[in-house]
Biopython code that builds the backbone (N, CA, C, O; Angstrom):
import numpy as np
from Bio.PDB.StructureBuilder import StructureBuilder

atoms = [
    (1, "UNK", "N", (-42.054, 22.287, 27.318)),
    (1, "UNK", "CA", (-41.190, 21.571, 28.231)),
    (1, "UNK", "C", (-40.091, 22.522, 28.701)),
    (1, "UNK", "O", (-39.495, 23.261, 27.918)),
    (2, "UNK", "N", (-39.853, 22.473, 29.990)),
    (2, "UNK", "CA", (-38.850, 23.373, 30.549)),
    (2, "UNK", "C", (-37.608, 22.638, 31.051)),
    (2, "UNK", "O", (-36.589, 23.271, 31.325)),
    (3, "UNK", "N", (-37.679, 21.335, 31.172)),
    (3, "UNK", "CA", (-36.571, 20.562, 31.723)),
    (3, "UNK", "C", (-35.898, 19.749, 30.632)),
    (3, "UNK", "O", (-36.566, 19.240, 29.732)),
    (4, "UNK", "N", (-34.565, 19.623, 30.707)),
    (4, "UNK", "CA", (-33.857, 18.731, 29.787)),
    (4, "UNK", "C", (-33.467, 17.473, 30.565)),
    (4, "UNK", "O", (-33.218, 17.531, 31.769)),
    (5, "UNK", "N", (-33.418, 16.342, 29.870)),
    (5, "UNK", "CA", (-33.145, 15.054, 30.489)),
    (5, "UNK", "C", (-31.966, 14.388, 29.794)),
    (5, "UNK", "O", (-31.745, 14.603, 28.602)),
    (6, "UNK", "N", (-31.199, 13.573, 30.538)),
    (6, "UNK", "CA", (-30.040, 12.888, 29.975)),
    (6, "UNK", "C", (-30.423, 11.695, 29.108)),
    (6, "UNK", "O", (-29.795, 11.465, 28.075)),
    (7, "UNK", "N", (-31.444, 10.928, 29.505)),
    (7, "UNK", "CA", (-31.737, 9.658, 28.840)),
    (7, "UNK", "C", (-33.004, 9.674, 28.004)),
    (7, "UNK", "O", (-33.389, 8.639, 27.459)),
    (8, "UNK", "N", (-33.657, 10.814, 27.888)),
    (8, "UNK", "CA", (-34.826, 10.884, 27.021)),
    (8, "UNK", "C", (-34.961, 12.284, 26.470)),
    (8, "UNK", "O", (-34.466, 13.257, 27.039)),
    (9, "UNK", "N", (-35.643, 12.353, 25.349)),
    (9, "UNK", "CA", (-35.966, 13.653, 24.770)),
    (9, "UNK", "C", (-37.478, 13.737, 24.673)),
    (9, "UNK", "O", (-38.157, 12.730, 24.475)),
    (10, "UNK", "N", (-37.991, 14.932, 24.814)),
    (10, "UNK", "CA", (-39.430, 15.130, 24.763)),
    (10, "UNK", "C", (-39.723, 16.289, 23.826)),
    (10, "UNK", "O", (-39.008, 17.290, 23.814)),
    (11, "UNK", "N", (-40.778, 16.142, 23.047)),
    (11, "UNK", "CA", (-41.185, 17.221, 22.154)),
    (11, "UNK", "C", (-42.696, 17.362, 22.202)),
    (11, "UNK", "O", (-43.431, 16.380, 22.300)),
    (12, "UNK", "N", (-43.130, 18.586, 22.131)),
    (12, "UNK", "CA", (-44.542, 18.908, 22.202)),
    (12, "UNK", "C", (-45.042, 19.279, 20.819)),
    (12, "UNK", "O", (-44.481, 20.153, 20.158)),
    (13, "UNK", "N", (-46.113, 18.602, 20.380)),
    (13, "UNK", "CA", (-46.726, 18.880, 19.089)),
    (13, "UNK", "C", (-48.216, 19.058, 19.334)),
    (13, "UNK", "O", (-48.946, 18.077, 19.476)),
    (14, "UNK", "N", (-48.665, 20.295, 19.383)),
    (14, "UNK", "CA", (-50.053, 20.554, 19.741)),
    (14, "UNK", "C", (-50.279, 20.165, 21.191)),
    (14, "UNK", "O", (-49.612, 20.678, 22.090)),
    (15, "UNK", "N", (-51.223, 19.257, 21.419)),
    (15, "UNK", "CA", (-51.506, 18.792, 22.778)),
    (15, "UNK", "C", (-50.918, 17.420, 23.058)),
    (15, "UNK", "O", (-51.324, 16.760, 24.015)),
    (16, "UNK", "N", (-49.968, 16.979, 22.240)),
    (16, "UNK", "CA", (-49.372, 15.648, 22.413)),
    (16, "UNK", "C", (-47.883, 15.797, 22.702)),
    (16, "UNK", "O", (-47.155, 16.471, 21.973)),
    (17, "UNK", "N", (-47.450, 15.155, 23.777)),
    (17, "UNK", "CA", (-46.033, 15.143, 24.129)),
    (17, "UNK", "C", (-45.464, 13.787, 23.754)),
    (17, "UNK", "O", (-45.991, 12.759, 24.180)),
    (18, "UNK", "N", (-44.395, 13.764, 22.962)),
    (18, "UNK", "CA", (-43.723, 12.519, 22.594)),
    (18, "UNK", "C", (-42.404, 12.449, 23.347)),
    (18, "UNK", "O", (-41.641, 13.414, 23.376)),
    (19, "UNK", "N", (-42.140, 11.288, 23.960)),
    (19, "UNK", "CA", (-40.884, 11.086, 24.688)),
    (19, "UNK", "C", (-40.171, 9.895, 24.071)),
    (19, "UNK", "O", (-40.784, 8.859, 23.812)),
    (20, "UNK", "N", (-38.864, 10.047, 23.834)),
    (20, "UNK", "CA", (-38.051, 8.994, 23.241)),
    (20, "UNK", "C", (-36.857, 8.711, 24.143)),
    (20, "UNK", "O", (-36.134, 9.627, 24.535)),
    (21, "UNK", "N", (-36.655, 7.427, 24.472)),
    (21, "UNK", "CA", (-35.507, 7.036, 25.286)),
    (21, "UNK", "C", (-34.236, 7.092, 24.452)),
    (21, "UNK", "O", (-34.225, 6.717, 23.280)),
    (22, "UNK", "N", (-33.172, 7.565, 25.076)),
    (22, "UNK", "CA", (-31.838, 7.570, 24.485)),
    (22, "UNK", "C", (-30.885, 7.024, 25.540)),
    (22, "UNK", "O", (-30.122, 7.775, 26.147)),
    (23, "UNK", "N", (-30.932, 5.731, 25.750)),
    (23, "UNK", "CA", (-30.082, 5.080, 26.756)),
    (23, "UNK", "C", (-29.397, 3.885, 26.099)),
    (23, "UNK", "O", (-29.691, 2.738, 26.435)),
    (24, "UNK", "N", (-28.481, 4.153, 25.159)),
    (24, "UNK", "CA", (-27.830, 3.071, 24.424)),
    (24, "UNK", "C", (-27.004, 2.182, 25.346)),
    (24, "UNK", "O", (-26.609, 2.644, 26.416)),
    (25, "UNK", "N", (-26.730, 0.963, 24.996)),
    (25, "UNK", "CA", (-26.965, 0.433, 23.654)),
    (25, "UNK", "C", (-28.331, -0.237, 23.500)),
    (25, "UNK", "O", (-28.759, -0.469, 22.369)),
    (26, "UNK", "N", (-29.028, -0.555, 24.584)),
    (26, "UNK", "CA", (-30.303, -1.271, 24.415)),
    (26, "UNK", "C", (-31.449, -0.636, 25.194)),
    (26, "UNK", "O", (-32.449, -1.301, 25.465)),
    (27, "UNK", "N", (-31.322, 0.628, 25.554)),
    (27, "UNK", "CA", (-32.384, 1.372, 26.238)),
    (27, "UNK", "C", (-32.842, 0.722, 27.532)),
    (27, "UNK", "O", (-34.041, 0.641, 27.800)),
    (28, "UNK", "N", (-31.889, 0.258, 28.337)),
    (28, "UNK", "CA", (-32.240, -0.282, 29.647)),
    (28, "UNK", "C", (-32.715, 0.829, 30.565)),
    (28, "UNK", "O", (-32.260, 1.969, 30.466)),
    (29, "UNK", "N", (-33.631, 0.491, 31.455)),
    (29, "UNK", "CA", (-34.138, 1.451, 32.424)),
    (29, "UNK", "C", (-33.262, 1.367, 33.672)),
    (29, "UNK", "O", (-33.536, 0.577, 34.575)),
    (30, "UNK", "N", (-32.214, 2.180, 33.720)),
    (30, "UNK", "CA", (-31.316, 2.237, 34.860)),
    (30, "UNK", "C", (-31.666, 3.415, 35.752)),
    (30, "UNK", "O", (-32.685, 4.071, 35.535)),
    (31, "UNK", "N", (-30.840, 3.695, 36.751)),
    (31, "UNK", "CA", (-31.121, 4.783, 37.690)),
    (31, "UNK", "C", (-31.292, 6.157, 37.011)),
    (31, "UNK", "O", (-32.175, 6.923, 37.398)),
    (32, "UNK", "N", (-30.464, 6.474, 36.013)),
    (32, "UNK", "CA", (-30.606, 7.769, 35.330)),
    (32, "UNK", "C", (-31.935, 7.860, 34.588)),
    (32, "UNK", "O", (-32.606, 8.891, 34.626)),
    (33, "UNK", "N", (-32.308, 6.778, 33.916)),
    (33, "UNK", "CA", (-33.578, 6.779, 33.176)),
    (33, "UNK", "C", (-34.757, 6.898, 34.136)),
    (33, "UNK", "O", (-35.730, 7.592, 33.841)),
    (34, "UNK", "N", (-34.675, 6.227, 35.280)),
    (34, "UNK", "CA", (-35.758, 6.326, 36.272)),
    (34, "UNK", "C", (-35.871, 7.765, 36.769)),
    (34, "UNK", "O", (-36.976, 8.294, 36.882)),
    (35, "UNK", "N", (-34.737, 8.401, 37.067)),
    (35, "UNK", "CA", (-34.772, 9.807, 37.507)),
    (35, "UNK", "C", (-35.396, 10.688, 36.430)),
    (35, "UNK", "O", (-36.208, 11.563, 36.735)),
    (36, "UNK", "N", (-35.024, 10.463, 35.184)),
    (36, "UNK", "CA", (-35.588, 11.263, 34.106)),
    (36, "UNK", "C", (-37.088, 11.027, 33.955)),
    (36, "UNK", "O", (-37.851, 11.974, 33.762)),
    (37, "UNK", "N", (-37.509, 9.772, 34.042)),
    (37, "UNK", "CA", (-38.945, 9.471, 33.931)),
    (37, "UNK", "C", (-39.735, 10.090, 35.074)),
    (37, "UNK", "O", (-40.819, 10.633, 34.859)),
    (38, "UNK", "N", (-39.199, 10.009, 36.286)),
    (38, "UNK", "CA", (-39.870, 10.632, 37.434)),
    (38, "UNK", "C", (-39.967, 12.141, 37.222)),
    (38, "UNK", "O", (-41.008, 12.746, 37.477)),
    (39, "UNK", "N", (-38.871, 12.744, 36.753)),
    (39, "UNK", "CA", (-38.900, 14.180, 36.477)),
    (39, "UNK", "C", (-39.922, 14.543, 35.423)),
    (39, "UNK", "O", (-40.643, 15.531, 35.564)),
    (40, "UNK", "N", (-39.988, 13.744, 34.360)),
    (40, "UNK", "CA", (-40.965, 13.998, 33.300)),
    (40, "UNK", "C", (-42.385, 13.856, 33.837)),
    (40, "UNK", "O", (-43.244, 14.690, 33.552)),
    (41, "UNK", "N", (-42.632, 12.806, 34.612)),
    (41, "UNK", "CA", (-43.973, 12.616, 35.179)),
    (41, "UNK", "C", (-44.341, 13.737, 36.137)),
    (41, "UNK", "O", (-45.495, 14.165, 36.175)),
    (42, "UNK", "N", (-43.371, 14.218, 36.912)),
    (42, "UNK", "CA", (-43.652, 15.353, 37.798)),
    (42, "UNK", "C", (-43.994, 16.592, 36.974)),
    (42, "UNK", "O", (-44.907, 17.343, 37.318)),
    (43, "UNK", "N", (-43.259, 16.797, 35.891)),
    (43, "UNK", "CA", (-43.545, 17.938, 35.020)),
    (43, "UNK", "C", (-44.922, 17.789, 34.371)),
    (43, "UNK", "O", (-45.656, 18.768, 34.234)),
    (44, "UNK", "N", (-45.268, 16.569, 33.973)),
    (44, "UNK", "CA", (-46.579, 16.328, 33.350)),
    (44, "UNK", "C", (-47.722, 16.459, 34.344)),
    (44, "UNK", "O", (-48.857, 16.720, 33.945)),
    (45, "UNK", "N", (-47.444, 16.284, 35.630)),
    (45, "UNK", "CA", (-48.509, 16.364, 36.628)),
    (45, "UNK", "C", (-48.930, 17.796, 36.915)),
    (45, "UNK", "O", (-49.919, 18.025, 37.611)),
    (46, "UNK", "N", (-48.187, 18.760, 36.386)),
    (46, "UNK", "CA", (-48.548, 20.165, 36.560)),
    (46, "UNK", "C", (-49.790, 20.459, 35.724)),
    (46, "UNK", "O", (-49.978, 19.852, 34.669)),
    (47, "UNK", "N", (-50.633, 21.375, 36.174)),
    (47, "UNK", "CA", (-51.861, 21.696, 35.433)),
    (47, "UNK", "C", (-51.572, 22.200, 34.013)),
    (47, "UNK", "O", (-50.536, 22.810, 33.751)),
    (48, "UNK", "N", (-52.495, 21.933, 33.129)),
    (48, "UNK", "CA", (-52.511, 22.452, 31.758)),
    (48, "UNK", "C", (-51.426, 21.872, 30.864)),
    (48, "UNK", "O", (-51.091, 22.483, 29.849)),
    (49, "UNK", "N", (-50.868, 20.726, 31.199)),
    (49, "UNK", "CA", (-49.940, 20.062, 30.289)),
    (49, "UNK", "C", (-50.691, 18.983, 29.522)),
    (49, "UNK", "O", (-51.660, 18.427, 30.038)),
    (50, "UNK", "N", (-50.267, 18.679, 28.308)),
    (50, "UNK", "CA", (-50.990, 17.756, 27.431)),
    (50, "UNK", "C", (-50.804, 16.291, 27.807)),
    (50, "UNK", "O", (-49.967, 15.941, 28.639)),
    (51, "UNK", "N", (-51.606, 15.451, 27.170)),
    (51, "UNK", "CA", (-51.412, 14.002, 27.270)),
    (51, "UNK", "C", (-50.101, 13.665, 26.585)),
    (51, "UNK", "O", (-49.577, 14.480, 25.826)),
    (52, "UNK", "N", (-49.554, 12.468, 26.838)),
    (52, "UNK", "CA", (-48.259, 12.134, 26.247)),
    (52, "UNK", "C", (-48.217, 10.709, 25.744)),
    (52, "UNK", "O", (-49.015, 9.860, 26.143)),
    (53, "UNK", "N", (-47.272, 10.469, 24.863)),
    (53, "UNK", "CA", (-47.030, 9.162, 24.255)),
    (53, "UNK", "C", (-45.544, 8.900, 24.342)),
    (53, "UNK", "O", (-44.750, 9.822, 24.155)),
    (54, "UNK", "N", (-45.140, 7.669, 24.622)),
    (54, "UNK", "CA", (-43.704, 7.391, 24.710)),
    (54, "UNK", "C", (-43.309, 6.329, 23.685)),
    (54, "UNK", "O", (-44.131, 5.520, 23.256)),
    (55, "UNK", "N", (-42.043, 6.353, 23.308)),
    (55, "UNK", "CA", (-41.507, 5.358, 22.391)),
    (55, "UNK", "C", (-40.021, 5.216, 22.673)),
    (55, "UNK", "O", (-39.429, 6.030, 23.382)),
    (56, "UNK", "N", (-39.431, 4.182, 22.117)),
    (56, "UNK", "CA", (-37.984, 4.020, 22.256)),
    (56, "UNK", "C", (-37.334, 4.292, 20.917)),
    (56, "UNK", "O", (-37.959, 4.144, 19.867)),
    (57, "UNK", "N", (-36.083, 4.688, 20.964)),
    (57, "UNK", "CA", (-35.340, 4.923, 19.729)),
    (57, "UNK", "C", (-35.143, 3.595, 19.009)),
    (57, "UNK", "O", (-34.939, 2.565, 19.651)),
    (58, "UNK", "N", (-35.202, 3.611, 17.707)),
    (58, "UNK", "CA", (-35.001, 2.383, 16.924)),
    (58, "UNK", "C", (-33.517, 2.135, 16.768)),
    (58, "UNK", "O", (-32.774, 2.997, 16.298)),
    (59, "UNK", "N", (-33.097, 0.955, 17.164)),
    (59, "UNK", "CA", (-31.696, 0.561, 17.045)),
    (59, "UNK", "C", (-31.627, -0.611, 16.083)),
    (59, "UNK", "O", (-32.278, -1.631, 16.309)),
    (60, "UNK", "N", (-30.848, -0.486, 15.012)),
    (60, "UNK", "CA", (-30.744, -1.602, 14.055)),
    (60, "UNK", "C", (-30.228, -2.857, 14.738)),
    (60, "UNK", "O", (-29.341, -2.796, 15.590)),
    (61, "UNK", "N", (-30.789, -3.990, 14.357)),
    (61, "UNK", "CA", (-30.391, -5.260, 14.925)),
    (61, "UNK", "C", (-29.502, -5.959, 13.912)),
    (61, "UNK", "O", (-29.989, -6.496, 12.917)),
    (62, "UNK", "N", (-28.186, -5.955, 14.164)),
    (62, "UNK", "CA", (-27.244, -6.538, 13.204)),
    (62, "UNK", "C", (-27.284, -8.067, 13.190)),
    (62, "UNK", "O", (-26.747, -8.692, 12.276)),
    (63, "UNK", "N", (-27.916, -8.670, 14.198)),
    (63, "UNK", "CA", (-27.963, -10.132, 14.238)),
    (63, "UNK", "C", (-29.208, -10.707, 13.566)),
    (63, "UNK", "O", (-29.339, -11.926, 13.460)),
    (64, "UNK", "N", (-30.121, -9.851, 13.111)),
    (64, "UNK", "CA", (-31.332, -10.370, 12.483)),
    (64, "UNK", "C", (-31.023, -10.775, 11.050)),
    (64, "UNK", "O", (-30.231, -10.121, 10.372)),
    (65, "UNK", "N", (-31.653, -11.862, 10.587)),
    (65, "UNK", "CA", (-31.387, -12.319, 9.208)),
    (65, "UNK", "C", (-31.979, -11.344, 8.200)),
    (65, "UNK", "O", (-33.013, -10.725, 8.454)),
    (66, "UNK", "N", (-31.335, -11.217, 7.091)),
    (66, "UNK", "CA", (-31.840, -10.358, 6.030)),
    (66, "UNK", "C", (-32.526, -11.218, 4.986)),
    (66, "UNK", "O", (-32.137, -12.359, 4.739)),
    (67, "UNK", "N", (-33.545, -10.652, 4.386)),
    (67, "UNK", "CA", (-34.266, -11.406, 3.356)),
    (67, "UNK", "C", (-33.546, -11.257, 2.017)),
    (67, "UNK", "O", (-32.897, -10.243, 1.758)),
    (68, "UNK", "N", (-33.666, -12.261, 1.190)),
    (68, "UNK", "CA", (-33.027, -12.223, -0.125)),
    (68, "UNK", "C", (-34.048, -12.198, -1.216)),
    (68, "UNK", "O", (-33.692, -12.164, -2.394)),
]
sb = StructureBuilder()
sb.init_structure("model")
sb.init_model(0)
sb.init_chain("A")
sb.init_seg("    ")
for serial, (resi, resn, name, xyz) in enumerate(atoms, 1):
    if name == "N":
        sb.init_residue(resn, " ", resi, " ")
    sb.init_atom(name, np.array(xyz, "f"), 0.0, 1.0, " ", f" {name:<3s}", serial, name[0])
structure = sb.get_structure()
């Protein structure tokens, strides 16, 4: 990967690219995230780049009940 993005990080492991959103507090897809995704897709559309998988960062949910 040659480009850095504000709202996501990408890492290459073999032939798999993993992308993780970093757009707190709830990872909404706003204008910056759309620009970053378009940039990533343009970079991925270049020849000889691997397949990719995306995920979102895990954010603890303080309102969820805890088990006892």
